[in-house]
Backbone as CSV, one residue per row, in Angstrom:
resi,resn,N_x,N_y,N_z,CA_x,CA_y,CA_z,C_x,C_y,C_z
1,UNK,-99.941,-269.868,-10.094,-98.657,-269.253,-9.897,-99.693,-268.141,-9.143
2,UNK,-98.725,-267.611,-8.309,-99.499,-266.736,-7.007,-99.167,-265.488,-7.979
3,UNK,-100.003,-264.556,-7.379,-100.260,-263.356,-7.515,-98.721,-262.647,-7.698
4,UNK,-98.075,-262.871,-6.625,-97.066,-262.136,-6.249,-95.725,-262.312,-6.864
5,UNK,-95.841,-263.735,-7.394,-95.035,-264.260,-8.657,-94.919,-263.550,-9.840
6,UNK,-96.400,-263.597,-10.190,-96.696,-262.713,-11.488,-96.543,-261.589,-11.474
7,UNK,-96.568,-260.576,-10.473,-96.212,-259.366,-10.088,-94.727,-259.246,-10.569
8,UNK,-93.869,-260.228,-9.716,-92.550,-259.968,-9.733,-91.884,-260.076,-11.572
9,UNK,-92.541,-261.019,-12.089,-91.876,-261.497,-13.641,-92.339,-260.222,-14.384
10,UNK,-93.690,-259.740,-14.296,-93.948,-259.013,-15.087,-93.315,-257.898,-14.956
11,UNK,-92.933,-257.605,-13.420,-91.398,-256.219,-13.289,-89.964,-256.635,-13.995
12,UNK,-90.152,-257.566,-13.988,-88.655,-257.933,-14.631,-88.899,-258.454,-15.946
13,UNK,-90.088,-258.235,-16.574,-90.093,-258.162,-18.267,-89.864,-256.731,-18.492
14,UNK,-90.551,-255.940,-17.711,-90.538,-254.521,-17.833,-88.967,-253.866,-17.832
15,UNK,-88.483,-254.301,-16.812,-87.037,-253.923,-16.447,-86.459,-254.459,-17.864
16,UNK,-86.607,-255.426,-18.555,-85.822,-256.071,-19.496,-86.163,-254.811,-21.134
17,UNK,-87.547,-254.727,-20.657,-88.020,-254.038,-21.989,-87.206,-252.710,-21.994
18,UNK,-86.979,-251.652,-20.586,-86.881,-250.479,-20.296,-85.336,-250.874,-20.871
19,UNK,-84.098,-251.724,-20.983,-82.938,-251.539,-21.090,-83.179,-251.636,-22.600
20,UNK,-83.856,-252.248,-23.017,-83.736,-252.271,-25.020,-84.403,-251.287,-25.335
21,UNK,-85.325,-250.209,-24.930,-85.919,-249.323,-25.464,-85.215,-247.981,-25.416
22,UNK,-84.932,-247.096,-25.879,-84.772,-245.913,-25.818,-85.070,-244.670,-26.171
23,UNK,-86.238,-244.907,-26.512,-87.490,-243.554,-26.271,-88.444,-244.626,-26.818
24,UNK,-89.853,-243.786,-26.437,-90.936,-244.274,-26.743,-91.301,-244.164,-28.296
25,UNK,-91.485,-245.161,-29.209,-92.385,-244.314,-30.444,-93.367,-245.178,-30.578
26,UNK,-93.880,-243.367,-31.671,-95.623,-243.738,-31.553,-95.331,-244.652,-32.306
27,UNK,-96.669,-245.866,-32.957,-96.479,-246.764,-34.118,-97.128,-245.510,-35.579
28,UNK,-96.422,-246.236,-36.590,-96.899,-245.054,-37.312,-96.214,-243.413,-37.677
29,UNK,-95.698,-243.064,-36.715,-95.664,-241.711,-36.516,-95.259,-240.947,-38.071
30,UNK,-95.369,-240.414,-39.044,-94.663,-239.920,-39.548,-93.718,-238.793,-39.743
31,UNK,-92.463,-239.142,-40.185,-91.294,-238.115,-40.675,-91.963,-236.658,-41.046
32,UNK,-90.963,-235.690,-40.433,-91.378,-234.374,-41.063,-90.980,-234.787,-42.423
33,UNK,-91.538,-233.953,-43.242,-90.876,-233.623,-44.757,-91.165,-232.038,-44.869
34,UNK,-89.771,-231.212,-44.895,-90.241,-229.595,-45.713,-88.834,-229.592,-46.414
35,UNK,-89.989,-228.649,-47.587,-89.734,-228.154,-48.703,-89.020,-227.007,-48.404
36,UNK,-87.918,-226.497,-49.355,-87.921,-225.351,-49.216,-87.677,-224.738,-50.370
37,UNK,-88.667,-224.010,-51.125,-88.284,-223.392,-52.574,-88.090,-222.060,-52.937
38,UNK,-86.890,-221.989,-53.706,-86.851,-220.705,-54.044,-86.734,-220.316,-55.316
39,UNK,-87.597,-218.885,-55.792,-87.565,-218.753,-57.720,-86.335,-218.106,-58.021
40,UNK,-85.934,-219.020,-58.920,-84.537,-218.805,-59.665,-84.313,-217.654,-60.005
41,UNK,-83.760,-216.467,-59.535,-82.930,-215.505,-60.031,-84.243,-214.196,-60.467
42,UNK,-85.376,-214.322,-59.339,-86.663,-214.451,-59.538,-87.251,-212.756,-60.133
43,UNK,-86.983,-211.368,-59.790,-86.968,-210.278,-60.480,-86.529,-210.240,-61.810
44,UNK,-85.463,-211.036,-61.851,-85.069,-210.756,-63.315,-85.849,-211.775,-64.001
45,UNK,-85.921,-212.723,-63.889,-86.697,-213.749,-64.403,-88.039,-213.553,-65.455
46,UNK,-88.550,-212.902,-64.057,-89.673,-212.506,-64.414,-89.759,-211.132,-65.870
47,UNK,-88.728,-210.389,-65.607,-88.562,-208.851,-66.513,-87.990,-210.026,-68.071
48,UNK,-86.826,-210.722,-68.193,-87.134,-212.003,-69.034,-87.930,-212.271,-69.914
49,UNK,-88.673,-212.650,-68.853,-90.135,-213.361,-69.107,-91.093,-212.628,-69.876
50,UNK,-91.303,-211.319,-69.327,-92.095,-210.471,-70.329,-91.646,-209.856,-71.223
51,UNK,-90.491,-209.773,-71.094,-89.559,-208.561,-72.190,-88.808,-209.767,-72.728
52,UNK,-88.914,-210.176,-74.731,-88.557,-211.312,-75.294,-86.777,-210.606,-75.132
53,UNK,-86.742,-209.449,-75.471,-85.756,-208.878,-75.926,-84.743,-208.851,-75.015
54,UNK,-85.447,-209.199,-73.498,-83.903,-209.822,-72.605,-83.363,-210.588,-72.531
55,UNK,-84.290,-211.866,-72.659,-84.105,-213.183,-72.730,-82.323,-213.273,-73.320
56,UNK,-81.445,-213.776,-72.088,-80.220,-214.730,-73.173,-78.878,-213.222,-72.633
57,UNK,-79.523,-212.083,-72.251,-78.848,-210.447,-71.617,-78.927,-210.838,-70.502
58,UNK,-77.397,-210.351,-69.990,-76.861,-209.916,-68.958,-78.409,-208.977,-68.001
59,UNK,-79.065,-209.080,-67.397,-80.150,-208.032,-66.897,-79.981,-207.923,-65.306
60,UNK,-79.979,-206.390,-64.749,-80.017,-206.586,-63.456,-81.581,-205.390,-62.881
61,UNK,-82.683,-206.141,-62.103,-83.093,-204.949,-61.883,-82.854,-204.119,-60.714
62,UNK,-83.168,-203.054,-60.971,-82.271,-202.006,-59.754,-82.542,-200.493,-60.569
63,UNK,-81.813,-200.043,-59.566,-81.813,-198.704,-59.925,-80.128,-198.622,-60.798
64,UNK,-79.991,-197.948,-61.930,-78.789,-197.467,-62.313,-78.005,-196.315,-62.694
65,UNK,-78.628,-195.589,-61.545,-78.012,-194.419,-61.174,-76.595,-194.779,-60.549
66,UNK,-75.611,-193.593,-60.402,-74.047,-193.810,-58.890,-74.899,-194.271,-58.152
67,UNK,-75.761,-193.831,-57.144,-76.289,-194.587,-56.019,-77.221,-196.294,-56.308
68,UNK,-77.383,-196.343,-57.090,-78.436,-197.307,-57.480,-77.840,-198.455,-56.848
69,UNK,-78.689,-199.469,-56.800,-78.020,-201.095,-56.330,-78.783,-202.038,-56.764
70,UNK,-78.044,-203.013,-57.227,-78.700,-204.353,-57.626,-79.659,-205.333,-56.880
71,UNK,-80.941,-205.244,-56.976,-82.241,-206.003,-56.254,-81.705,-207.295,-57.164
72,UNK,-81.779,-207.589,-58.040,-81.945,-208.713,-58.959,-81.164,-209.208,-59.687
73,UNK,-80.384,-210.358,-60.344,-79.315,-210.032,-61.528,-79.917,-211.920,-62.188
74,UNK,-79.915,-211.386,-63.198,-79.979,-212.818,-64.172,-78.995,-213.773,-64.220
75,UNK,-78.992,-214.843,-64.523,-77.511,-215.999,-64.697,-77.068,-214.984,-65.530
76,UNK,-77.053,-214.777,-66.291,-76.449,-214.018,-67.568,-75.439,-212.974,-66.531
77,UNK,-75.778,-212.642,-66.239,-75.293,-211.290,-65.303,-74.480,-211.857,-64.016
78,UNK,-74.610,-212.868,-63.781,-73.956,-213.408,-62.575,-72.689,-214.126,-63.404
79,UNK,-73.059,-214.529,-64.731,-71.743,-214.939,-64.874,-70.471,-214.070,-65.105
80,UNK,-70.979,-212.508,-64.833,-69.520,-211.586,-64.771,-69.216,-210.951,-63.282
81,UNK,-70.210,-211.727,-62.107,-69.681,-211.502,-60.815,-70.814,-210.110,-60.647
82,UNK,-71.862,-210.249,-61.091,-73.175,-209.188,-61.126,-73.816,-210.249,-59.498
83,UNK,-74.023,-209.408,-58.842,-75.089,-210.281,-57.401,-75.862,-208.984,-57.262
84,UNK,-76.527,-209.493,-56.318,-77.976,-208.815,-55.443,-77.075,-207.855,-54.514
85,UNK,-77.151,-206.893,-54.319,-76.602,-205.698,-53.520,-75.600,-205.318,-53.566
86,UNK,-75.408,-205.153,-55.222,-74.500,-204.690,-55.728,-74.712,-203.755,-56.000
87,UNK,-73.115,-202.573,-55.731,-73.799,-200.756,-56.219,-73.770,-201.409,-58.085
88,UNK,-74.983,-200.410,-58.567,-74.711,-200.687,-59.567,-73.536,-199.909,-60.494
89,UNK,-72.909,-199.201,-59.914,-71.577,-199.099,-60.735,-70.417,-199.624,-60.566
90,UNK,-70.149,-200.680,-59.488,-70.015,-201.661,-59.857,-70.169,-202.898,-60.466
91,UNK,-71.247,-202.810,-60.650,-71.975,-204.067,-61.669,-71.789,-203.579,-62.931
92,UNK,-71.854,-202.376,-63.163,-71.870,-201.859,-64.125,-70.109,-201.647,-64.562
93,UNK,-69.258,-202.111,-64.017,-67.955,-201.799,-64.342,-67.379,-203.663,-64.269
94,UNK,-68.389,-204.419,-64.157,-68.159,-205.870,-64.007,-68.544,-206.261,-65.497
95,UNK,-69.779,-205.352,-65.901,-70.440,-205.930,-67.267,-71.251,-204.609,-68.014
96,UNK,-70.208,-204.121,-68.621,-70.534,-202.827,-69.329,-71.492,-203.071,-70.247
97,UNK,-71.805,-204.099,-70.531,-73.377,-204.720,-71.269,-75.050,-204.933,-70.352
98,UNK,-74.186,-205.110,-69.538,-75.484,-204.920,-68.412,-76.847,-204.559,-68.710
99,UNK,-77.853,-204.949,-68.698,-79.190,-203.847,-68.512,-80.016,-203.657,-67.680
100,UNK,-79.877,-202.415,-67.278,-80.437,-201.903,-65.843,-82.347,-202.396,-66.144
101,UNK,-82.981,-202.927,-65.490,-84.665,-202.647,-65.775,-85.003,-202.286,-64.203
102,UNK,-86.152,-201.322,-64.539,-86.730,-200.620,-62.942,-87.380,-201.743,-62.580
103,UNK,-87.475,-202.209,-61.263,-88.517,-202.763,-60.558,-89.631,-202.652,-60.952
104,UNK,-90.521,-204.017,-61.296,-92.108,-203.653,-61.032,-92.501,-204.129,-59.929
105,UNK,-92.562,-204.458,-58.389,-92.703,-204.838,-57.203,-94.338,-205.425,-57.441
106,UNK,-95.219,-204.351,-58.073,-96.580,-204.952,-58.503,-96.940,-206.429,-59.088
107,UNK,-95.595,-205.830,-60.011,-95.674,-207.442,-61.131,-95.442,-208.877,-60.015
108,UNK,-94.374,-208.419,-59.299,-93.507,-209.705,-58.617,-94.327,-210.167,-57.091
109,UNK,-95.180,-209.329,-57.027,-96.355,-209.211,-55.768,-97.305,-210.409,-56.411
110,UNK,-98.105,-209.748,-57.536,-99.084,-210.820,-58.319,-98.400,-212.533,-58.453
111,UNK,-97.459,-212.486,-59.091,-96.730,-213.367,-59.176,-96.461,-214.544,-58.179
112,UNK,-96.211,-213.650,-57.246,-95.920,-214.935,-55.884,-97.486,-215.293,-55.421
113,UNK,-98.162,-214.802,-55.422,-99.426,-214.835,-55.395,-100.001,-216.353,-56.100
114,UNK,-99.414,-216.136,-57.189,-99.648,-217.739,-57.972,-98.862,-218.613,-57.443
115,UNK,-97.667,-218.321,-57.350,-96.341,-219.147,-56.711,-96.807,-219.645,-55.674
116,UNK,-97.882,-218.713,-54.535,-98.078,-219.630,-53.223,-99.400,-220.417,-53.306
117,UNK,-100.260,-220.351,-54.059,-101.542,-220.742,-55.082,-101.100,-221.938,-54.849
118,UNK,-100.432,-222.274,-55.848,-99.393,-223.695,-56.012,-99.452,-224.515,-55.046
119,UNK,-98.132,-223.788,-54.335,-97.746,-224.339,-52.841,-99.245,-224.885,-51.902
120,UNK,-100.124,-223.948,-51.666,-101.181,-224.740,-51.189,-102.363,-225.816,-52.202
121,UNK,-101.829,-225.615,-53.375,-102.243,-226.840,-53.579,-101.981,-228.132,-53.290
122,UNK,-101.047,-228.005,-52.152,-99.612,-229.483,-51.756,-100.179,-228.813,-49.674
123,UNK,-100.386,-228.046,-49.347,-100.201,-227.664,-48.307,-100.606,-226.778,-47.502
124,UNK,-101.274,-226.770,-46.209,-101.918,-225.464,-45.729,-100.817,-225.074,-44.802
125,UNK,-99.402,-225.404,-44.914,-98.409,-225.059,-43.934,-97.256,-224.441,-44.376
126,UNK,-97.365,-223.229,-45.207,-96.653,-222.370,-45.872,-96.157,-221.134,-45.259
127,UNK,-94.443,-221.353,-44.953,-93.676,-219.926,-44.465,-93.022,-219.703,-45.260
128,UNK,-93.840,-218.178,-45.665,-93.026,-217.606,-47.204,-91.824,-216.733,-45.847
129,UNK,-90.911,-216.603,-47.168,-89.469,-216.081,-46.303,-89.518,-214.573,-47.053
130,UNK,-89.688,-214.753,-48.522,-90.193,-213.442,-49.301,-91.044,-213.937,-50.436
131,UNK,-90.972,-212.497,-50.992,-91.932,-213.110,-52.375,-91.640,-214.164,-53.670
132,UNK,-90.167,-214.430,-53.308,-89.974,-215.476,-54.017,-88.932,-217.130,-53.703
133,UNK,-89.300,-217.190,-51.957,-89.082,-218.112,-51.395,-89.867,-218.466,-50.018
134,UNK,-89.678,-219.458,-49.737,-90.803,-220.091,-48.329,-90.446,-221.629,-47.991
135,UNK,-90.653,-221.974,-47.584,-90.783,-223.436,-46.928,-92.216,-223.926,-46.284
136,UNK,-92.018,-225.090,-46.939,-93.262,-225.849,-46.806,-93.415,-227.424,-46.205
137,UNK,-94.418,-227.554,-45.059,-94.104,-229.035,-44.739,-95.007,-229.524,-45.467
138,UNK,-94.484,-230.479,-45.662,-95.953,-231.256,-46.639,-95.641,-232.871,-45.916
139,UNK,-95.322,-233.041,-44.408,-95.076,-234.159,-44.160,-96.891,-234.487,-44.076
140,UNK,-97.978,-233.751,-43.683,-98.900,-234.783,-44.209,-99.721,-233.619,-45.573
141,UNK,-99.388,-233.771,-46.887,-99.777,-232.987,-47.481,-100.852,-233.519,-48.429
142,UNK,-101.994,-232.826,-49.090,-103.191,-232.805,-49.415,-103.738,-233.980,-50.757
143,UNK,-102.726,-234.003,-51.255,-102.056,-235.580,-51.946,-102.113,-236.773,-51.613
144,UNK,-101.771,-237.149,-50.404,-101.073,-238.041,-49.448,-100.239,-238.406,-50.143
145,UNK,-98.993,-237.536,-51.111,-97.779,-238.092,-51.413,-96.741,-238.737,-50.737
146,UNK,-96.522,-239.897,-50.856,-95.248,-240.505,-49.660,-94.020,-239.705,-49.808
147,UNK,-93.626,-239.598,-51.027,-92.428,-238.789,-51.450,-92.357,-237.041,-51.290
148,UNK,-91.305,-236.869,-50.376,-91.275,-235.255,-50.336,-90.730,-234.362,-51.898
149,UNK,-89.648,-235.512,-52.548,-88.954,-235.733,-53.229,-90.318,-235.197,-54.649
150,UNK,-90.957,-235.804,-54.323,-91.978,-236.169,-55.880,-92.422,-235.070,-55.476
151,UNK,-93.247,-234.642,-54.860,-93.880,-233.115,-54.216,-93.029,-232.361,-54.819
152,UNK,-92.043,-232.029,-54.223,-91.063,-230.677,-54.931,-90.891,-230.746,-56.573
153,UNK,-91.102,-231.898,-57.050,-91.155,-231.951,-58.570,-92.250,-231.109,-59.026
154,UNK,-93.164,-231.766,-58.494,-94.659,-231.563,-58.841,-94.690,-230.081,-58.693
155,UNK,-94.812,-229.721,-57.700,-94.744,-227.902,-57.692,-93.368,-227.705,-58.516
156,UNK,-92.332,-227.743,-59.052,-91.204,-227.262,-59.636,-92.020,-226.688,-60.956
157,UNK,-93.008,-228.816,-61.276,-93.434,-228.576,-62.399,-95.020,-226.974,-62.726
158,UNK,-95.154,-227.293,-61.482,-96.786,-226.427,-61.932,-96.588,-224.830,-61.595
159,UNK,-95.277,-224.706,-60.984,-94.991,-223.224,-60.799,-94.459,-223.030,-62.574
160,UNK,-94.119,-223.468,-63.365,-93.217,-223.700,-64.418,-94.304,-223.073,-65.533
161,UNK,-95.288,-224.396,-65.341,-96.722,-224.426,-65.926,-97.585,-223.009,-65.774
162,UNK,-97.596,-222.630,-64.471,-98.620,-221.589,-64.144,-97.827,-220.093,-64.437
163,UNK,-96.240,-220.044,-64.213,-95.915,-218.798,-64.603,-94.849,-218.641,-65.396
164,UNK,-94.249,-219.945,-66.163,-93.446,-219.823,-66.962,-91.806,-219.146,-66.185
165,UNK,-91.736,-219.596,-65.182,-90.602,-219.281,-64.310,-90.163,-220.387,-63.570
166,UNK,-89.026,-220.766,-63.152,-87.698,-221.689,-62.852,-87.748,-221.591,-61.216
167,UNK,-88.127,-222.387,-60.519,-87.299,-223.040,-58.874,-87.128,-224.124,-58.722
168,UNK,-86.172,-223.733,-57.663,-85.214,-224.523,-57.008,-85.764,-225.105,-55.906
169,UNK,-85.629,-226.369,-55.253,-86.231,-226.903,-54.368,-84.893,-227.500,-53.453
170,UNK,-85.890,-227.739,-52.418,-84.561,-228.900,-51.408,-85.272,-229.187,-50.715
171,UNK,-85.335,-230.615,-49.868,-86.072,-231.742,-48.935,-85.161,-231.839,-47.762
172,UNK,-85.956,-231.905,-47.075,-85.340,-232.318,-45.275,-86.257,-232.524,-44.632
173,UNK,-85.631,-232.781,-43.478,-86.862,-233.024,-42.403,-86.461,-232.099,-41.348
174,UNK,-85.884,-231.065,-41.588,-86.161,-229.865,-40.945,-86.021,-228.379,-42.141
175,UNK,-85.746,-227.581,-41.597,-85.360,-226.099,-42.122,-83.962,-225.813,-42.425
176,UNK,-83.061,-226.357,-42.390,-81.676,-226.447,-41.927,-80.992,-227.044,-42.844
């Protein structure tokens, strides 16, 4: 076969391949694995954990005075419609038995550090959103666990073990 014929044949094969290929794909390219972790009713849960008399009761962390605002509400308070950023007067009207607790931000910050240490056991790619919420990129995680769902469960269990608190987790290929 002449060189010109070989070149023409290779060009035809290349054109056929181009027709059937939509985009170049790197072999074994890892898909992104993003976990969103959010602590459950964080400030209120910390207060209930630290003061057993508050457990099972509707709790609001924040100011109880006329111009006060709810920073966080326990799940028991939420059943009455009490929510974060709600004026305290409105919260008290919705839930007359609501127990107000002053915020202890130094405690919340310390616990947040413990939670981030748990995240760091799995990945260095941590994007904190607040004291109690973060995105984690576990595409290439430290334990080489293939399933992001399994990593999320492990993180939730470890947070519970370390802090006594619960967290919710969502898994996706992006932050949306």
